[in-house]
Biopython code that builds the backbone (N, CA, C, O; Angstrom):
import numpy as np
from Bio.PDB.StructureBuilder import StructureBuilder

atoms = [
    (1, "MET", "N", (0.801, -1.200, 0.006)),
    (1, "MET", "CA", (0.068, -0.078, 0.008)),
    (1, "MET", "C", (0.850, 1.243, 0.010)),
    (1, "MET", "O", (1.993, 1.266, 0.467)),
    (2, "SER", "N", (0.271, 2.338, -0.486)),
    (2, "SER", "CA", (0.998, 3.536, -0.569)),
    (2, "SER", "C", (0.989, 4.290, 0.708)),
    (2, "SER", "O", (0.099, 4.110, 1.538)),
    (3, "GLN", "N", (2.009, 5.173, 0.892)),
    (3, "GLN", "CA", (2.086, 6.000, 2.065)),
    (3, "GLN", "C", (1.149, 7.224, 1.899)),
    (3, "GLN", "O", (1.021, 7.981, 2.862)),
    (4, "ASN", "N", (0.503, 7.464, 0.771)),
    (4, "ASN", "CA", (-0.340, 8.491, 0.498)),
    (4, "ASN", "C", (-1.628, 8.451, 1.328)),
    (4, "ASN", "O", (-2.108, 7.383, 1.707)),
    (5, "LYS", "N", (-2.176, 9.651, 1.599)),
    (5, "LYS", "CA", (-3.440, 9.739, 2.329)),
    (5, "LYS", "C", (-4.549, 9.250, 1.402)),
    (5, "LYS", "O", (-4.479, 9.493, 0.197)),
    (6, "LEU", "N", (-5.533, 8.596, 1.905)),
    (6, "LEU", "CA", (-6.686, 8.208, 1.213)),
    (6, "LEU", "C", (-7.555, 9.289, 0.778)),
    (6, "LEU", "O", (-8.202, 9.897, 1.631)),
    (7, "THR", "N", (-7.646, 9.608, -0.487)),
    (7, "THR", "CA", (-8.482, 10.738, -0.999)),
    (7, "THR", "C", (-9.182, 10.216, -2.224)),
    (7, "THR", "O", (-8.732, 9.230, -2.808)),
    (8, "ARG", "N", (-10.309, 10.864, -2.652)),
    (8, "ARG", "CA", (-10.959, 10.678, -3.918)),
    (8, "ARG", "C", (-10.008, 11.006, -4.951)),
    (8, "ARG", "O", (-9.033, 11.710, -4.684)),
    (9, "SER", "N", (-10.221, 10.534, -6.156)),
    (9, "SER", "CA", (-9.297, 10.695, -7.309)),
    (9, "SER", "C", (-9.947, 11.583, -8.361)),
    (9, "SER", "O", (-11.164, 11.684, -8.509)),
    (10, "HIS", "N", (-9.001, 12.232, -9.092)),
    (10, "HIS", "CA", (-9.600, 12.938, -10.298)),
    (10, "HIS", "C", (-9.857, 11.875, -11.453)),
    (10, "HIS", "O", (-10.505, 12.221, -12.441)),
    (11, "ASP", "N", (-9.392, 10.681, -11.346)),
    (11, "ASP", "CA", (-9.670, 9.621, -12.239)),
    (11, "ASP", "C", (-11.067, 9.031, -11.816)),
    (11, "ASP", "O", (-11.161, 7.914, -11.308)),
    (12, "ALA", "N", (-12.215, 9.903, -12.072)),
    (12, "ALA", "CA", (-13.491, 9.577, -11.415)),
    (12, "ALA", "C", (-14.491, 9.343, -12.574)),
    (12, "ALA", "O", (-14.559, 10.039, -13.587)),
    (13, "ILE", "N", (-15.196, 8.350, -12.307)),
    (13, "ILE", "CA", (-16.413, 8.012, -13.155)),
    (13, "ILE", "C", (-17.733, 8.667, -12.445)),
    (13, "ILE", "O", (-18.531, 9.370, -13.064)),
    (14, "ILE", "N", (-17.847, 8.353, -11.123)),
    (14, "ILE", "CA", (-18.942, 9.005, -10.383)),
    (14, "ILE", "C", (-18.446, 10.081, -9.502)),
    (14, "ILE", "O", (-18.688, 11.268, -9.720)),
    (15, "ALA", "N", (-17.718, 9.634, -8.460)),
    (15, "ALA", "CA", (-17.270, 10.536, -7.407)),
    (15, "ALA", "C", (-15.753, 10.379, -7.151)),
    (15, "ALA", "O", (-15.225, 11.224, -6.427)),
    (16, "GLY", "N", (-15.007, 9.397, -7.662)),
    (16, "GLY", "CA", (-13.613, 9.218, -7.586)),
    (16, "GLY", "C", (-13.341, 8.371, -6.394)),
    (16, "GLY", "O", (-12.205, 8.382, -5.919)),
    (17, "VAL", "N", (-14.274, 7.640, -5.866)),
    (17, "VAL", "CA", (-14.008, 6.703, -4.696)),
    (17, "VAL", "C", (-13.119, 5.547, -5.133)),
    (17, "VAL", "O", (-12.045, 5.301, -4.585)),
    (18, "CYS", "N", (-13.627, 4.844, -6.160)),
    (18, "CYS", "CA", (-12.803, 3.679, -6.564)),
    (18, "CYS", "C", (-11.463, 4.086, -7.214)),
    (18, "CYS", "O", (-10.516, 3.316, -7.053)),
    (19, "GLY", "N", (-11.301, 5.092, -7.854)),
    (19, "GLY", "CA", (-10.063, 5.715, -8.402)),
    (19, "GLY", "C", (-9.087, 5.965, -7.135)),
    (19, "GLY", "O", (-7.910, 5.604, -7.113)),
    (20, "GLY", "N", (-9.747, 6.629, -6.094)),
    (20, "GLY", "CA", (-8.925, 6.998, -4.942)),
    (20, "GLY", "C", (-8.413, 5.673, -4.204)),
    (20, "GLY", "O", (-7.261, 5.597, -3.776)),
    (21, "LEU", "N", (-9.320, 4.661, -4.083)),
    (21, "LEU", "CA", (-8.880, 3.461, -3.441)),
    (21, "LEU", "C", (-7.845, 2.786, -4.356)),
    (21, "LEU", "O", (-6.926, 2.183, -3.803)),
    (22, "ALA", "N", (-7.897, 2.823, -5.637)),
    (22, "ALA", "CA", (-6.925, 2.231, -6.566)),
    (22, "ALA", "C", (-5.559, 2.989, -6.416)),
    (22, "ALA", "O", (-4.512, 2.343, -6.404)),
    (23, "GLU", "N", (-5.564, 4.293, -6.306)),
    (23, "GLU", "CA", (-4.308, 5.032, -6.142)),
    (23, "GLU", "C", (-3.696, 4.647, -4.759)),
    (23, "GLU", "O", (-2.492, 4.412, -4.656)),
    (24, "TRP", "N", (-4.442, 4.594, -3.835)),
    (24, "TRP", "CA", (-4.014, 4.265, -2.421)),
    (24, "TRP", "C", (-3.329, 2.751, -2.402)),
    (24, "TRP", "O", (-2.270, 2.472, -1.839)),
    (25, "LEU", "N", (-4.115, 1.909, -3.092)),
    (25, "LEU", "CA", (-3.625, 0.513, -3.038)),
    (25, "LEU", "C", (-2.474, 0.213, -4.059)),
    (25, "LEU", "O", (-1.768, -0.791, -3.962)),
    (26, "GLY", "N", (-2.334, 1.168, -5.057)),
    (26, "GLY", "CA", (-1.314, 0.885, -6.031)),
    (26, "GLY", "C", (-1.786, 0.005, -7.193)),
    (26, "GLY", "O", (-0.951, -0.521, -7.928)),
    (27, "TRP", "N", (-3.122, -0.174, -7.382)),
    (27, "TRP", "CA", (-3.698, -1.016, -8.358)),
    (27, "TRP", "C", (-4.214, -0.181, -9.457)),
    (27, "TRP", "O", (-4.308, 1.036, -9.295)),
    (28, "PRO", "N", (-4.541, -0.725, -10.522)),
    (28, "PRO", "CA", (-5.243, -0.159, -11.696)),
    (28, "PRO", "C", (-6.707, 0.211, -11.307)),
    (28, "PRO", "O", (-7.390, -0.585, -10.663)),
    (29, "ALA", "N", (-7.158, 1.361, -11.681)),
    (29, "ALA", "CA", (-8.564, 1.824, -11.209)),
    (29, "ALA", "C", (-9.570, 0.852, -11.802)),
    (29, "ALA", "O", (-10.540, 0.518, -11.122)),
    (30, "GLY", "N", (-9.402, 0.394, -12.992)),
    (30, "GLY", "CA", (-10.351, -0.640, -13.544)),
    (30, "GLY", "C", (-10.436, -1.823, -12.731)),
    (30, "GLY", "O", (-11.568, -2.259, -12.519)),
    (31, "ARG", "N", (-9.440, -2.428, -12.233)),
    (31, "ARG", "CA", (-9.508, -3.536, -11.348)),
    (31, "ARG", "C", (-10.411, -3.308, -10.040)),
    (31, "ARG", "O", (-11.264, -4.111, -9.664)),
    (32, "VAL", "N", (-10.114, -2.152, -9.430)),
    (32, "VAL", "CA", (-10.964, -1.802, -8.237)),
    (32, "VAL", "C", (-12.386, -1.528, -8.683)),
    (32, "VAL", "O", (-13.272, -1.755, -7.860)),
    (33, "ARG", "N", (-12.713, -1.077, -9.866)),
    (33, "ARG", "CA", (-14.010, -0.825, -10.208)),
    (33, "ARG", "C", (-14.776, -2.226, -10.495)),
    (33, "ARG", "O", (-15.945, -2.408, -10.155)),
    (34, "VAL", "N", (-14.003, -3.168, -11.141)),
    (34, "VAL", "CA", (-14.618, -4.407, -11.441)),
    (34, "VAL", "C", (-14.903, -5.202, -10.109)),
    (34, "VAL", "O", (-15.944, -5.838, -9.942)),
    (35, "ILE", "N", (-13.901, -5.116, -9.182)),
    (35, "ILE", "CA", (-14.166, -5.811, -7.803)),
    (35, "ILE", "C", (-15.397, -5.179, -7.250)),
    (35, "ILE", "O", (-16.346, -5.854, -6.852)),
    (36, "TYR", "N", (-15.373, -3.842, -7.229)),
    (36, "TYR", "CA", (-16.596, -3.095, -6.573)),
    (36, "TYR", "C", (-17.841, -3.621, -7.129)),
    (36, "TYR", "O", (-18.763, -3.991, -6.402)),
    (37, "VAL", "N", (-17.890, -3.665, -8.539)),
    (37, "VAL", "CA", (-19.188, -3.980, -9.179)),
    (37, "VAL", "C", (-19.420, -5.621, -8.847)),
    (37, "VAL", "O", (-20.574, -5.987, -8.624)),
    (38, "LEU", "N", (-18.489, -6.459, -8.821)),
    (38, "LEU", "CA", (-18.785, -7.826, -8.527)),
    (38, "LEU", "C", (-19.268, -8.081, -6.984)),
    (38, "LEU", "O", (-20.192, -8.848, -6.717)),
    (39, "VAL", "N", (-18.551, -7.364, -6.026)),
    (39, "VAL", "CA", (-19.047, -7.431, -4.664)),
    (39, "VAL", "C", (-20.391, -6.873, -4.535)),
    (39, "VAL", "O", (-21.189, -7.502, -3.840)),
    (40, "SER", "N", (-20.777, -5.758, -5.113)),
    (40, "SER", "CA", (-22.021, -5.125, -5.111)),
    (40, "SER", "C", (-23.070, -6.088, -5.670)),
    (40, "SER", "O", (-24.094, -6.315, -5.027)),
    (41, "PHE", "N", (-22.826, -6.672, -6.887)),
    (41, "PHE", "CA", (-23.753, -7.529, -7.394)),
    (41, "PHE", "C", (-24.014, -8.848, -6.548)),
    (41, "PHE", "O", (-25.148, -9.314, -6.444)),
    (42, "PHE", "N", (-23.058, -9.343, -6.032)),
    (42, "PHE", "CA", (-23.166, -10.508, -5.224)),
    (42, "PHE", "C", (-23.702, -10.333, -3.807)),
    (42, "PHE", "O", (-24.082, -11.267, -3.101)),
    (43, "SER", "N", (-23.697, -9.078, -3.467)),
    (43, "SER", "CA", (-24.291, -8.728, -2.027)),
    (43, "SER", "C", (-25.714, -8.056, -2.301)),
    (43, "SER", "O", (-26.181, -7.311, -1.439)),
    (44, "VAL", "N", (-26.346, -8.280, -3.371)),
    (44, "VAL", "CA", (-27.579, -7.752, -3.762)),
    (44, "VAL", "C", (-27.572, -6.143, -3.801)),
    (44, "VAL", "O", (-28.594, -5.531, -3.491)),
    (45, "ALA", "N", (-26.450, -5.500, -4.171)),
    (45, "ALA", "CA", (-26.297, -4.167, -4.383)),
    (45, "ALA", "C", (-26.364, -3.222, -3.431)),
    (45, "ALA", "O", (-25.615, -2.246, -3.487)),
    (46, "PHE", "N", (-27.311, -3.388, -2.381)),
    (46, "PHE", "CA", (-27.520, -2.374, -1.242)),
    (46, "PHE", "C", (-26.349, -2.048, -0.441)),
    (46, "PHE", "O", (-26.096, -0.863, -0.223)),
    (47, "PRO", "N", (-25.576, -3.016, 0.039)),
    (47, "PRO", "CA", (-24.514, -2.715, 0.863)),
    (47, "PRO", "C", (-23.317, -2.153, 0.093)),
    (47, "PRO", "O", (-22.542, -1.410, 0.695)),
    (48, "GLY", "N", (-23.122, -2.434, -1.112)),
    (48, "GLY", "CA", (-22.142, -1.819, -2.017)),
    (48, "GLY", "C", (-22.411, -0.430, -2.335)),
    (48, "GLY", "O", (-21.484, 0.377, -2.397)),
    (49, "ILE", "N", (-23.705, -0.071, -2.556)),
    (49, "ILE", "CA", (-24.129, 1.330, -2.819)),
    (49, "ILE", "C", (-23.910, 2.136, -1.447)),
    (49, "ILE", "O", (-23.328, 3.221, -1.449)),
    (50, "LEU", "N", (-24.371, 1.588, -0.365)),
    (50, "LEU", "CA", (-24.289, 2.258, 0.824)),
    (50, "LEU", "C", (-22.814, 2.545, 1.178)),
    (50, "LEU", "O", (-22.513, 3.672, 1.570)),
    (51, "ALA", "N", (-21.881, 1.578, 1.060)),
    (51, "ALA", "CA", (-20.538, 1.751, 1.284)),
    (51, "ALA", "C", (-19.900, 2.773, 0.366)),
    (51, "ALA", "O", (-19.009, 3.503, 0.800)),
    (52, "TYR", "N", (-20.342, 2.857, -0.945)),
    (52, "TYR", "CA", (-19.859, 3.822, -1.725)),
    (52, "TYR", "C", (-20.227, 5.234, -1.356)),
    (52, "TYR", "O", (-19.391, 6.137, -1.370)),
    (53, "ILE", "N", (-21.476, 5.415, -1.028)),
    (53, "ILE", "CA", (-21.906, 6.870, -0.459)),
    (53, "ILE", "C", (-21.275, 7.228, 0.665)),
    (53, "ILE", "O", (-20.938, 8.399, 0.843)),
    (54, "ILE", "N", (-21.019, 6.184, 1.635)),
    (54, "ILE", "CA", (-20.431, 6.608, 2.873)),
    (54, "ILE", "C", (-18.851, 7.110, 2.562)),
    (54, "ILE", "O", (-18.373, 8.127, 3.064)),
    (55, "LEU", "N", (-18.202, 6.304, 1.737)),
    (55, "LEU", "CA", (-16.866, 6.691, 1.438)),
    (55, "LEU", "C", (-16.848, 7.991, 0.549)),
    (55, "LEU", "O", (-15.872, 8.740, 0.598)),
    (56, "TRP", "N", (-17.906, 8.253, -0.249)),
    (56, "TRP", "CA", (-17.926, 9.533, -0.879)),
    (56, "TRP", "C", (-17.902, 10.702, 0.007)),
    (56, "TRP", "O", (-17.309, 11.738, -0.295)),
    (57, "PHE", "N", (-18.551, 10.533, 1.107)),
    (57, "PHE", "CA", (-18.643, 11.676, 1.989)),
    (57, "PHE", "C", (-17.450, 11.712, 2.950)),
    (57, "PHE", "O", (-17.036, 12.792, 3.370)),
    (58, "LEU", "N", (-16.887, 10.540, 3.308)),
    (58, "LEU", "CA", (-15.808, 10.538, 4.289)),
    (58, "LEU", "C", (-14.426, 10.853, 3.736)),
    (58, "LEU", "O", (-13.574, 11.447, 4.397)),
    (59, "MET", "N", (-14.228, 10.377, 2.353)),
    (59, "MET", "CA", (-12.998, 10.664, 1.730)),
    (59, "MET", "C", (-12.821, 12.008, 1.214)),
    (59, "MET", "O", (-13.673, 12.466, 0.452)),
    (60, "PRO", "N", (-11.738, 12.731, 1.570)),
    (60, "PRO", "CA", (-11.605, 14.138, 1.039)),
    (60, "PRO", "C", (-11.340, 14.247, -0.360)),
    (60, "PRO", "O", (-10.732, 13.352, -0.947)),
    (61, "HIS", "N", (-11.776, 15.340, -0.977)),
    (61, "HIS", "CA", (-11.503, 15.623, -2.327)),
    (61, "HIS", "C", (-9.869, 15.785, -2.454)),
    (61, "HIS", "O", (-9.243, 16.309, -1.532)),
    (62, "PRO", "N", (-9.255, 15.342, -3.560)),
    (62, "PRO", "CA", (-7.842, 15.367, -3.562)),
    (62, "PRO", "C", (-7.350, 16.884, -3.595)),
    (62, "PRO", "O", (-6.160, 17.036, -3.320)),
    (63, "ASP", "N", (-8.025, 17.933, -3.866)),
    (63, "ASP", "CA", (-7.482, 19.178, -3.810)),
    (63, "ASP", "C", (-7.610, 19.835, -2.344)),
    (63, "ASP", "O", (-7.096, 20.923, -2.082)),
    (64, "ARG", "N", (-8.273, 19.147, -1.502)),
    (64, "ARG", "CA", (-8.420, 19.562, -0.133)),
    (64, "ARG", "C", (-7.617, 18.840, 0.947)),
    (64, "ARG", "O", (-7.799, 19.084, 2.140)),
    (65, "LYS", "N", (-6.751, 17.973, 0.524)),
    (65, "LYS", "CA", (-5.891, 17.124, 1.401)),
    (65, "LYS", "C", (-5.762, 17.771, 2.725)),
    (65, "LYS", "O", (-5.091, 17.238, 3.609)),
]
sb = StructureBuilder()
sb.init_structure("model")
sb.init_model(0)
sb.init_chain("A")
sb.init_seg("    ")
for serial, (resi, resn, name, xyz) in enumerate(atoms, 1):
    if name == "N":
        sb.init_residue(resn, " ", resi, " ")
    sb.init_atom(name, np.array(xyz, "f"), 0.0, 1.0, " ", f" {name:<3s}", serial, name[0])
structure = sb.get_structure()
C-alpha cells in the first residue's frame, strides 16, 4: 500500500471513490471498479451502494488534502 493519504481521485467516473482506493492501493482503477461491481452484485447491491456513498462523504477531495 502507498504511504499517501486516502483521498478521492481525479480519475473519477462518479465521485472518484474507486479511483482513490486504486491510487492508495497501487492498483489499476479498472481492477478496483470491477471488484466493486462484483462485490455489489453478489451482495444484492445495497451494501455496496451504501459503502460507496459513505466513502464519498468521508474521503476528502484530492484538492483539499
